[in-house]
ROKELO-923759 format. One line per 3 residues: number of its first residue (from 1); for each residue x, y, z of N, C-alpha, C. Coordinates in pm, 1 decimal. Example, Ala and Ser with C-alpha at 12.3 -4.5 7.8 and 13.67 -1.06 7.14 Angstrom:
<pts>
1) 1319.0,-569.0,780.0,1230.0,-450.0,780.0,1320.0,-330.0,780.0  1285.0,-225.0,708.0,1367.0,-106.0,714.0,1290.0,3.0,787.0
</pts>
This chain:
<pts>
1) 9516.9,20564.9,13276.4,9385.5,20501.1,13281.5,9325.5,20491.7,13141.1  9344.8,20599.8,13062.6,9290.2,20601.5,12927.5,9351.7,20490.3,12843.7  9487.3,20471.2,12860.8,9555.0,20366.2,12785.8,9502.4,20228.9,12827.5
4) 9477.3,20212.4,12957.5,9426.4,20084.5,13007.7,9289.8,20054.2,12946.6  9203.8,20154.7,12942.7,9069.9,20135.6,12886.2,9078.6,20106.3,12736.6  9168.5,20175.9,12670.2,9186.0,20151.4,12526.7,9231.6,20009.1,12501.6
7) 9322.7,19959.2,12587.5,9372.7,19823.4,12575.1,9260.2,19722.9,12597.4  9179.2,19746.6,12700.7,9068.0,19656.4,12730.4,8968.7,19654.2,12614.5  8939.8,19768.8,12555.0,8847.3,19776.7,12442.5,8901.7,19701.7,12321.6
10) 9032.4,19717.0,12298.8,9096.1,19648.5,12186.5,9092.8,19497.6,12205.7  9119.5,19453.5,12329.7,9116.7,19310.2,12358.8,8976.7,19253.4,12341.2  8875.1,19328.7,12388.3,8736.3,19283.7,12373.6,8697.3,19276.4,12226.8
13) 8742.4,19374.7,12148.1,8712.0,19374.3,12005.9,8776.8,19257.6,11934.0  8902.0,19227.4,11971.1,8972.7,19115.3,11910.5,8905.6,18983.1,11946.7  8861.0,18974.9,12072.5,8792.1,18853.7,12118.2,8660.8,18832.7,12042.9
16) 8584.5,18940.8,12023.4,8458.8,18932.2,11949.5,8482.7,18889.9,11805.5  8586.9,18945.9,11743.8,8620.1,18909.8,11605.9,8657.4,18762.5,11595.9  8731.7,18711.8,11695.6,8771.9,18571.9,11695.8,8649.5,18480.1,11705.7
19) 8555.6,18516.7,11792.3,8433.7,18436.2,11808.6,8351.4,18438.4,11680.0  8340.2,18555.5,11616.9,8263.8,18566.3,11493.0,8324.5,18479.8,11382.9  8456.5,18482.2,11371.9,8523.9,18399.7,11271.8,8504.8,18251.1,11301.7
22) 8514.0,18215.6,11428.4,8492.9,18076.5,11467.2,8350.9,18031.5,11440.3  8254.2,18119.7,11466.1,8114.0,18086.2,11442.0,8088.9,18063.8,11293.8  8144.3,18149.7,11209.0,8125.3,18132.7,11064.6,8184.7,18000.7,11017.5
25) 8304.0,17968.5,11066.5,8367.0,17842.1,11028.7,8285.3,17723.2,11078.1  8231.7,17734.8,11199.3,8150.8,17627.5,11257.9,8022.5,17606.4,11177.9  7952.5,17713.1,11144.6,7827.4,17700.8,11068.9,7855.4,17648.7,10928.0
28) 7965.9,17691.7,10867.3,8003.2,17637.7,10735.8,8026.0,17487.2,10743.9  8084.7,17443.2,10854.7,8108.2,17299.2,10872.4,7975.3,17225.4,10888.7  7884.5,17283.4,10966.3,7753.1,17221.5,10986.3,7680.1,17207.6,10853.0
31) 7675.1,17315.8,10776.0,7604.9,17311.5,10647.3,7677.0,17219.7,10548.5  7809.5,17214.1,10556.0,7883.7,17124.8,10468.6,7853.5,16978.6,10497.6  7852.7,16941.4,10625.7,7819.2,16804.4,10664.4,7677.3,16769.1,10621.8
34) 7586.0,16861.6,10641.1,7447.3,16838.0,10602.4,7435.6,16819.3,10451.2  7505.5,16901.5,10374.0,7497.4,16893.4,10227.8,7551.6,16760.1,10176.9  7663.3,16714.3,10233.2,7718.5,16584.7,10192.7,7620.2,16473.6,10226.3
37) 7558.6,16480.9,10343.5,7460.2,16380.0,10382.8,7342.3,16377.6,10285.6  7296.9,16494.6,10240.9,7186.5,16499.3,10145.6,7226.7,16437.5,10012.1  7350.4,16460.9,9968.7,7398.3,16399.8,9843.9,7403.6,16248.2,9856.2
40) 7448.7,16198.5,9971.5,7452.4,16053.8,9994.0,7311.4,15996.0,9992.0  7217.8,16064.9,10057.5,7079.5,16018.9,10059.3,7021.1,16014.8,9918.8  7042.9,16121.2,9842.0,6990.6,16125.8,9705.9,7050.9,16014.8,9620.3
43) 7182.0,15991.9,9634.6,7246.9,15886.7,9557.8,7196.2,15748.5,9593.9  7179.6,15721.9,9724.4,7130.0,15591.7,9768.7,6986.5,15569.1,9723.1  6903.2,15673.1,9730.7,6763.0,15661.8,9688.0,6754.7,15633.3,9538.3
46) 6834.7,15705.8,9460.6,6834.0,15684.9,9315.1,6883.1,15545.4,9279.9  6987.7,15497.3,9346.6,7041.6,15364.2,9318.1,6938.9,15255.9,9350.7  6874.0,15266.4,9467.1,6773.5,15167.1,9504.6,6656.1,15168.6,9407.6
49) 6614.4,15287.5,9366.1,6503.0,15297.5,9271.7,6541.4,15237.3,9136.9  6665.6,15258.2,9094.3,6712.3,15200.7,8968.5,6707.5,15048.3,8972.5  6743.3,14990.7,9086.0,6741.9,14844.9,9100.1,6600.9,14790.3,9120.6
52) 6513.5,14871.9,9178.4,6380.2,14822.6,9215.3,6276.0,14841.0,9106.3  6293.4,14939.6,9017.8,6193.5,14969.6,8915.2,6237.0,14915.5,8780.1  6139.3,14873.1,8702.5,6167.4,14816.7,8570.4,6098.0,14899.2,8463.4
55) 6168.9,14925.7,8354.0,6108.2,14998.3,8241.7,6019.7,14906.4,8159.0  6042.4,14777.2,8169.0,5963.4,14678.8,8094.8,5858.2,14617.2,8185.9  5743.6,14577.5,8130.4,5637.7,14517.1,8212.6,5685.2,14392.3,8287.3
58) 5646.1,14384.6,8412.9,5672.9,14266.9,8496.5,5541.7,14230.9,8566.7  5535.4,14116.0,8631.5,5411.9,14078.8,8702.7,5378.3,14172.6,8818.5  5473.7,14256.3,8859.4,5453.1,14340.5,8977.5,5428.0,14484.7,8935.5
61) 5309.3,14510.0,8882.3,5271.4,14644.2,8840.0,5208.2,14718.0,8957.8  5258.2,14838.5,8987.4,5206.4,14915.0,9100.9,5147.1,15048.1,9058.1  5148.4,15077.2,8929.6,5092.5,15202.3,8880.0,5096.5,15202.8,8729.6
64) 5047.2,15310.4,8669.6,5049.0,15320.9,8524.8,5192.9,15321.9,8474.4  5227.8,15219.8,8397.9,5363.6,15206.5,8342.9,5470.5,15204.1,8451.1  5433.6,15157.7,8570.7,5530.0,15147.7,8680.2,5535.0,15002.3,8726.2
67) 5652.9,14940.2,8710.7,5668.7,14799.0,8741.8,5787.7,14778.4,8834.6  5778.4,14673.0,8914.8,5886.1,14638.4,9006.8,5963.4,14518.4,8957.0  6093.1,14519.2,8983.1,6174.8,14400.5,8962.7,6155.7,14307.0,9082.4
70) 6219.8,14192.3,9077.8,6215.4,14100.9,9193.2,6272.4,14169.0,9317.5  6379.5,14242.6,9296.3,6438.9,14316.2,9408.0,6341.0,14420.7,9461.2  6273.1,14490.5,9370.7,6175.2,14589.8,9412.3,6059.7,14528.7,9488.2
73) 6015.7,14410.7,9444.2,5908.8,14340.8,9516.1,5951.7,14310.9,9658.9  6074.9,14263.7,9675.0,6126.2,14232.2,9808.5,6139.6,14358.5,9893.5  6186.3,14466.1,9830.6,6213.3,14589.3,9904.4,6086.0,14661.9,9945.7
76) 5985.1,14663.7,9856.5,5866.8,14747.4,9880.7,5740.1,14670.6,9918.3  5733.2,14542.4,9886.1,5608.7,14469.0,9907.8,5619.1,14358.6,10012.6  5738.9,14318.1,10049.1,5756.0,14213.4,10148.6,5765.8,14275.5,10288.9
79) 5765.6,14192.7,10394.7,5782.6,14248.5,10530.3,5911.1,14328.4,10549.4  6007.3,14313.3,10457.8,6130.6,14390.5,10466.8,6102.8,14540.3,10463.2  5990.3,14580.6,10402.3,5959.1,14723.9,10391.9,5946.6,14788.2,10529.5
82) 5900.7,14710.5,10629.8,5886.9,14766.0,10764.6,6023.9,14787.6,10828.3  6116.5,14697.8,10799.9,6252.9,14713.2,10850.3,6316.2,14837.0,10788.4  6300.8,14850.3,10656.5,6357.5,14964.7,10585.2,6295.1,15095.0,10634.0
85) 6166.3,15090.3,10667.0,6095.1,15210.8,10709.3,6140.4,15258.9,10845.9  6155.4,15165.0,10942.0,6181.2,15205.0,11080.2,6329.1,15198.9,11120.0  6414.4,15139.2,11036.8,6556.9,15130.2,11070.0,6621.7,15266.8,11090.1
88) 6595.6,15366.6,11001.7,6657.9,15498.3,11025.1,6617.5,15560.9,11157.3  6492.5,15539.7,11198.8,6447.4,15595.3,11326.5,6524.4,15534.1,11442.4  6545.2,15402.7,11436.2,6620.5,15335.0,11542.0,6765.2,15382.6,11544.1
91) 6823.5,15399.5,11425.6,6963.5,15441.0,11416.7,6982.9,15581.1,11472.1  6891.3,15673.0,11440.9,6909.4,15811.5,11484.1,6898.1,15823.5,11636.0  6810.2,15744.5,11698.0,6801.1,15747.1,11843.8,6926.4,15687.5,11907.9
94) 6975.5,15576.9,11851.1,7096.8,15514.2,11903.5,7217.4,15605.2,11884.0  7222.6,15673.1,11770.7,7332.7,15764.6,11740.4,7340.0,15875.6,11843.6  7224.9,15932.8,11876.2,7222.7,16041.1,11974.1,7268.7,15997.7,12111.6
97) 7231.3,15876.0,12152.4,7266.4,15829.2,12286.3,7410.8,15781.6,12296.1  7468.5,15737.5,12184.5,7604.3,15681.8,12186.8,7710.1,15778.6,12136.0  7669.5,15896.5,12094.8,7763.4,15993.3,12038.0,7881.9,16021.3,12131.1
100) 7855.8,16034.5,12261.3,7962.2,16068.2,12354.9,8072.4,15964.0,12362.8  8041.0,15839.5,12329.0,8140.1,15732.0,12336.9,8217.9,15713.9,12206.8  8172.8,15776.7,12100.9,8237.2,15760.2,11970.7,8350.0,15860.5,11952.4
103) 8444.5,15822.4,11869.1,8543.9,15919.4,11824.7,8480.2,16008.2,11719.3  8544.5,16119.7,11690.3,8491.3,16212.9,11591.1,8480.0,16145.3,11454.5  8582.5,16067.8,11416.7,8581.3,16000.9,11286.2,8468.7,15897.8,11278.5
106) 8450.3,15821.9,11386.8,8343.8,15721.8,11388.9,8207.1,15786.9,11379.7  8188.0,15895.9,11452.8,8059.5,15966.5,11449.8,8027.1,16015.1,11309.0  8127.5,16063.4,11238.6,8104.0,16112.0,11103.1,8068.0,15996.9,11010.0
109) 8134.7,15882.7,11024.3,8104.2,15765.6,10941.5,7962.4,15714.8,10969.1  7923.1,15715.0,11096.3,7787.3,15672.9,11130.4,7685.7,15768.0,11068.1  7715.8,15895.8,11068.7,7626.7,15994.5,11006.5,7611.7,15966.6,10857.9
112) 7722.4,15939.1,10789.3,7714.7,15905.3,10646.5,7633.7,15777.8,10626.1  7656.3,15677.0,10712.0,7580.9,15552.1,10700.5,7431.9,15573.5,10720.6  7397.7,15658.1,10818.5,7257.4,15690.0,10842.5,7196.0,15757.6,10720.2
115) 7270.4,15849.0,10657.9,7220.3,15918.5,10539.8,7193.5,15819.9,10426.0  7282.6,15720.9,10409.2,7261.6,15619.3,10305.6,7138.6,15533.5,10337.3  7123.5,15495.6,10463.4,7007.9,15416.1,10504.5,6878.4,15494.1,10482.3
118) 6881.3,15622.4,10509.2,6763.9,15704.8,10486.4,6730.8,15710.6,10337.3  6832.9,15712.9,10253.4,6809.7,15711.0,10109.6,6737.3,15585.4,10065.4  6777.9,15471.4,10120.4,6709.4,15345.3,10090.5,6564.2,15353.3,10137.3
121) 6542.5,15413.0,10253.2,6409.4,15419.9,10313.2,6312.2,15504.3,10230.8  6361.7,15611.2,10166.5,6271.3,15699.0,10090.9,6277.7,15674.2,9940.4  6346.7,15569.7,9897.0,6361.3,15544.8,9753.4,6227.8,15517.0,9685.0
124) 6125.8,15481.0,9762.6,5993.8,15452.8,9705.7,5933.5,15574.6,9635.4  5981.0,15694.7,9665.7,5920.4,15812.9,9603.7,5937.5,15810.2,9451.6  6041.8,15744.1,9401.4,6062.4,15736.5,9256.8,5959.8,15645.7,9190.2
127) 5899.2,15556.4,9268.6,5794.1,15471.0,9215.6,5658.5,15539.2,9218.1  5642.8,15639.4,9302.4,5512.1,15703.9,9321.9,5502.3,15836.9,9249.0  5611.1,15915.4,9249.0,5607.7,16050.0,9191.7,5695.5,16058.1,9066.8
130) 5663.9,16150.1,8979.0,5746.3,16170.9,8860.0,5880.4,16232.7,8899.5  5982.3,16203.5,8820.9,6115.9,16255.8,8851.2,6117.1,16408.1,8847.1  6042.9,16465.8,8752.6,6039.4,16612.1,8741.9,5982.4,16674.6,8868.5
133) 5873.3,16618.3,8921.0,5811.5,16676.9,9040.3,5900.1,16658.4,9162.9  5977.8,16551.1,9165.8,6071.0,16530.4,9276.8,6179.0,16638.1,9275.0  6236.4,16662.8,9157.5,6340.2,16765.9,9144.5,6282.4,16903.8,9173.7
136) 6163.9,16931.0,9122.2,6099.6,17060.3,9143.8,6074.1,17084.9,9292.2  6021.6,16983.4,9361.1,5994.8,16997.0,9504.3,6123.6,17012.7,9583.2  6228.9,16944.0,9541.0,6358.0,16956.9,9608.5,6409.1,17100.6,9599.8
139) 6397.4,17161.6,9482.2,6444.2,17299.4,9465.3,6360.9,17395.7,9549.9  6229.8,17375.6,9553.6,6144.2,17458.9,9637.3,6181.0,17442.9,9783.9  6206.2,17319.6,9825.0,6246.0,17293.3,9963.8,6377.7,17361.8,9996.1
142) 6473.0,17354.7,9902.6,6604.1,17415.8,9925.5,6592.3,17567.0,9944.2  6510.0,17631.1,9861.5,6492.0,17776.2,9873.1,6423.4,17810.2,10005.1  6319.1,17735.3,10039.5,6246.9,17760.3,10165.1,6337.5,17737.1,10285.1
145) 6414.3,17629.0,10281.0,6504.9,17596.3,10391.3,6608.8,17705.5,10409.7  6664.8,17754.8,10299.7,6767.1,17859.3,10307.7,6710.6,17984.5,10374.3  6589.5,18023.3,10336.6,6529.0,18141.8,10395.6,6498.2,18124.0,10543.5
148) 6444.1,18008.5,10580.3,6410.1,17981.5,10719.7,6535.5,17972.6,10806.5  6639.3,17907.8,10753.5,6762.8,17894.2,10829.6,6831.9,18029.5,10845.5  6828.2,18110.7,10741.4,6886.2,18244.7,10750.3,6813.5,18328.2,10855.8
151) 6681.8,18313.3,10860.8,6605.0,18385.3,10962.9,6647.1,18340.2,11102.3  6659.4,18209.8,11121.8,6699.3,18158.4,11252.6,6837.9,18205.4,11293.2  6926.5,18223.1,11195.1,7063.7,18264.6,11223.6,7073.7,18413.3,11256.0
154) 6993.1,18494.4,11189.5,7007.9,18639.9,11201.5,6911.4,18704.5,11300.2  6798.7,18641.5,11330.0,6698.7,18707.0,11413.8,6750.5,18729.2,11556.3  6709.2,18839.5,11614.8,6741.9,18869.0,11754.6,6636.0,18813.6,11849.6
157) 6527.6,18764.8,11792.9,6419.0,18709.9,11873.8,6457.3,18574.4,11929.2  6427.6,18549.6,12055.2,6455.7,18421.5,12119.4,6348.2,18320.8,12077.7  6389.3,18214.2,12008.3,6295.2,18114.9,11957.0,6281.2,17992.6,12048.1
160) 6342.5,17996.1,12166.4,6341.6,17878.5,12253.7,6200.7,17839.3,12296.2  6114.5,17938.0,12321.0,5977.0,17907.3,12359.4,5902.3,17837.1,12248.3  5924.5,17881.1,12125.9,5862.8,17816.7,12010.4,5912.5,17674.5,11994.1
163) 6038.8,17650.6,12030.4,6096.0,17517.6,12017.2,6024.2,17413.2,12100.3  5989.5,17447.7,12223.2,5918.9,17353.4,12309.8,5783.6,17316.1,12250.2  5714.4,17415.0,12196.4,5584.2,17390.6,12133.6,5599.7,17301.1,12010.9
166) 5702.8,17325.4,11930.8,5724.5,17247.2,11809.2,5760.0,17102.5,11840.9  5839.5,17079.6,11944.1,5875.1,16942.5,11982.2,5750.9,16866.0,12025.7  5664.2,16929.5,12101.6,5538.9,16864.8,12141.4,5453.8,16832.7,12018.5
169) 5449.1,16926.6,11923.6,5374.7,16902.1,11800.7,5434.6,16788.7,11719.5  5567.3,16777.9,11720.3,5634.3,16671.2,11645.8,5599.9,16534.2,11703.6  5595.2,16524.4,11835.3,5558.9,16397.1,11898.5,5417.0,16357.1,11857.9
172) 5325.2,16454.1,11862.7,5189.0,16427.1,11820.4,5180.4,16387.5,11673.8  5263.4,16450.6,11590.0,5265.4,16419.8,11447.2,5311.5,16275.8,11422.9  5414.5,16232.6,11494.1,5464.4,16095.9,11478.0,5357.5,15994.9,11517.8
175) 5287.1,16021.4,11628.1,5179.4,15931.4,11671.4,5070.5,15924.5,11565.2  5033.1,16040.1,11510.3,4928.1,16043.2,11407.5,4971.1,15967.0,11282.7  5098.0,15978.6,11244.8,5147.3,15906.4,11126.9,5144.1,15756.2,11149.0
178) 5180.6,15711.1,11268.7,5176.7,15568.4,11298.4,5033.2,15516.0,11295.8  4942.1,15593.6,11349.9,4801.2,15552.8,11349.4,4749.0,15544.7,11206.6  4787.6,15640.8,11123.8,4735.2,15644.1,10986.8,4796.5,15536.9,10897.6
181) 4905.3,15474.6,10941.9,4957.4,15359.9,10868.3,4852.2,15249.7,10859.8  4768.2,15240.4,10962.0,4666.1,15137.1,10966.7,4530.2,15189.3,10918.5  4499.7,15316.8,10946.0,4370.3,15372.0,10904.7,4366.7,15404.3,10755.4
184) 4479.6,15449.7,10702.3,4489.0,15488.1,10560.5,4382.8,15591.5,10523.7  4365.3,15692.5,10608.5,4266.6,15798.0,10585.4,4330.6,15910.0,10503.1  4270.0,15943.6,10388.7,4324.0,16049.9,10303.7,4308.4,16186.7,10370.0
187) 4198.0,16207.1,10442.2,4177.0,16334.6,10511.4,4280.3,16352.7,10622.0  4305.8,16245.4,10694.8,4404.5,16251.8,10801.7,4544.1,16273.1,10744.3  4571.3,16210.2,10628.5,4701.3,16226.5,10565.5,4722.3,16370.3,10519.9
190) 4617.4,16433.8,10469.3,4627.4,16573.4,10427.8,4658.2,16662.7,10547.8  4587.0,16638.9,10658.9,4611.0,16718.2,10780.3,4753.2,16697.0,10831.0  4801.1,16572.6,10826.4,4937.8,16542.3,10869.1,5038.4,16617.8,10783.8
193) 5014.4,16623.4,10652.5,5105.9,16692.1,10562.0,5112.3,16841.6,10591.7  4996.4,16903.0,10613.5,4992.8,17046.4,10643.4,5066.7,17076.2,10773.0  5034.7,16999.5,10876.8,5097.7,17020.9,11007.3,5247.3,16992.4,10999.5
196) 5284.1,16888.5,10923.1,5424.8,16854.1,10908.8,5506.2,16966.1,10846.8  5453.0,17029.0,10740.9,5523.1,17142.1,10677.0,5543.2,17255.5,10776.6  5439.1,17287.1,10851.5,5447.7,17397.7,10947.8,5547.8,17366.7,11059.2
199) 5543.8,17244.5,11110.4,5633.1,17207.2,11220.0,5779.2,17212.6,11175.7  5810.1,17155.1,11061.1,5950.5,17149.3,11020.4,5999.9,17282.0,10963.9  5909.9,17366.0,10917.6,5950.6,17503.1,10883.6,5994.1,17576.4,11009.7
202) 5914.3,17562.9,11116.1,5950.7,17625.6,11243.2,6076.5,17566.2,11302.9  6091.6,17433.1,11294.7,6209.1,17367.4,11350.9,6337.1,17407.8,11277.6  6327.4,17436.6,11149.9,6446.1,17479.5,11075.0,6502.2,17608.7,11133.8
205) 6414.5,17707.2,11157.8,6459.1,17833.3,11217.1,6506.1,17812.9,11360.2  6431.1,17734.6,11438.1,6466.5,17711.1,11578.3,6599.6,17638.3,11590.9  6618.2,17531.7,11513.1,6741.6,17453.9,11522.4,6862.5,17535.2,11479.5
208) 6846.7,17618.6,11377.4,6958.8,17702.3,11333.6,7002.6,17795.9,11445.0  6906.3,17860.9,11510.1,6941.0,17950.0,11621.4,7003.6,17871.5,11736.1  6950.8,17753.1,11763.6,7002.8,17671.6,11872.2,7146.0,17626.4,11844.8
211) 7174.3,17589.4,11720.4,7310.1,17548.6,11681.9,7406.7,17666.0,11698.4  7363.5,17783.7,11656.9,7445.5,17904.5,11671.7,7473.5,17932.2,11819.3  7370.2,17928.5,11902.4,7387.1,17956.4,12044.9,7472.9,17851.2,12114.4
214) 7461.0,17726.9,12069.8,7542.6,17619.6,12127.1,7690.4,17646.6,12105.2  7726.0,17692.4,11984.6,7865.8,17723.8,11958.1,7914.2,17837.6,12047.2  7833.2,17941.5,12060.8,7873.7,18056.7,12142.2,7897.8,18016.5,12287.8
217) 7827.2,17913.1,12334.0,7844.5,17866.5,12471.5,7966.4,17775.9,12488.6  8009.8,17712.2,12379.2,8118.2,17614.3,12391.9,8240.4,17654.5,12309.1  8253.5,17781.9,12279.0,8362.8,17827.9,12193.0,8499.7,17789.1,12246.3
220) 8511.6,17774.4,12379.4,8640.2,17741.8,12439.8,8662.5,17591.6,12455.8  8566.8,17509.2,12411.4,8578.8,17364.1,12426.9,8682.9,17307.9,12330.9  8724.2,17182.5,12355.4,8824.2,17119.3,12269.0,8763.9,17087.7,12132.9
223) 8850.6,17069.4,12034.3,8807.7,17052.2,11895.8,8724.4,16925.4,11876.8  8752.5,16819.6,11953.8,8675.3,16695.6,11942.8,8529.4,16719.9,11979.1  8507.3,16790.4,12088.4,8370.4,16818.9,12133.1,8298.8,16909.2,12033.6
226) 8368.8,17011.4,11984.4,8308.8,17102.9,11887.4,8275.4,17028.7,11758.4  8363.5,16936.1,11717.2,8338.6,16858.0,11596.1,8214.8,16770.6,11608.6  8197.3,16707.2,11724.7,8078.3,16624.1,11745.8,7952.1,16709.7,11749.6
229) 7963.2,16827.5,11809.5,7848.5,16918.1,11813.2,7808.8,16960.5,11671.9  7908.3,16979.4,11584.6,7879.2,17015.7,11445.5,7805.1,16903.0,11375.0  7843.8,16778.4,11402.5,7775.8,16664.0,11341.3,7631.1,16655.5,11389.0
232) 7609.0,16675.5,11518.7,7472.9,16671.5,11571.4,7390.1,16786.3,11514.7  7452.0,16902.6,11499.2,7381.0,17014.4,11437.9,7344.9,16984.9,11293.6  7439.1,16924.7,11220.0,7412.7,16887.9,11080.6,7301.6,16784.7,11071.8
235) 7299.2,16690.6,11167.0,7194.2,16588.9,11169.3,7057.1,16652.2,11189.3  7048.7,16747.9,11279.0,6920.3,16813.4,11305.5,6870.6,16888.9,11183.2  6958.8,16964.9,11117.8,6917.6,17038.4,10999.1,6887.9,16944.2,10883.1
238) 6962.5,16836.0,10873.7,6937.0,16734.6,10770.2,6796.2,16677.8,10784.6  6757.7,16642.9,10907.6,6624.8,16588.0,10931.5,6516.5,16692.0,10905.0  6543.7,16818.3,10940.3,6447.8,16924.4,10911.4,6426.0,16936.8,10760.8
241) 6535.1,16939.1,10685.5,6526.3,16954.2,10539.7,6453.8,16835.7,10478.3  6492.4,16715.8,10517.3,6435.9,16595.9,10455.7,6286.1,16584.1,10484.3  6246.8,16610.4,10606.9,6105.3,16600.7,10641.2,6024.0,16711.1,10573.0
244) 6080.0,16830.5,10564.7,6012.4,16938.6,10493.5,5992.2,16899.7,10347.4  6093.7,16839.7,10287.0,6084.6,16793.2,10148.4,5976.1,16687.5,10131.6  5972.9,16590.0,10222.1,5876.6,16480.7,10209.3,5733.0,16528.8,10224.6
247) 5709.5,16619.4,10317.7,5573.6,16670.9,10335.8,5532.1,16761.3,10219.9  5624.6,16842.3,10168.7,5592.8,16925.9,10052.6,5566.7,16840.9,9929.1  5637.1,16729.0,9917.8,5619.0,16641.4,9802.1,5476.6,16588.2,9794.8
250) 5413.8,16567.5,9910.4,5276.2,16519.8,9912.2,5179.3,16623.8,9856.9  5217.6,16752.4,9863.2,5136.7,16859.8,9805.6,5169.9,16882.8,9659.0  5299.0,16887.6,9628.4,5344.2,16934.7,9497.9,5377.2,16823.6,9399.9
253) 5395.0,16702.0,9449.5,5438.9,16593.4,9362.9,5328.5,16542.6,9270.5  5364.2,16521.2,9145.4,5273.0,16459.2,9048.9,5294.2,16307.9,9051.6  5188.0,16234.7,9076.4,5200.0,16089.2,9090.1,5204.4,16020.7,8955.2
256) 5281.4,15910.3,8951.9,5286.9,15827.2,8831.0,5152.3,15758.3,8810.6
</pts>
């Protein structure tokens, strides 16, 4: 009987070690996919800003020593700006609903494409904020994100209840942002920025824990399903990071 119990304990220990190793590999994949997506977004944003902004005076001046090229006028001042603004939102909803029908390779390519489209969508920040403040805010966001994500990964506290509250707050935040597109209220924009930072800070910890728990529930699933789950997890953390960065930039960014 003692040998039987020893065998069972050894098997349980080996199984736990296997799950832990798989979880580490899975989370590394999630963070790797997210990091590549952020690099694509940064590259696309920088490229669009390079094409849209002019160092020499042009008829399209939008700030002190800030001028637009013809391409920049089309991108930021024409009705095309609304397409560029809302296209990533449409893509992310479609991506989530169609993920099950895609192959793993296709899903990854769509994720990269979405990241590039998002870069085009936020490229306007180079026209509004100084490059130094953009880099500074990015580093602050990266440090904050790392701490929040680490908390979500290591905490024993169940964050699922907080998640429901945060999702409701996010819906309200999106409605307020759409309304303020027309009101252009500075007080409302400040409140949106504060609430946005708090919501996406909480979502970073919640999503990290949720991604971890999802893997533990599907550890025995096939590699295709696990791979798609990693992409969806990377997408969630990518959106958390990007939104946290954008809201912090409104506080910390120095305007041109």
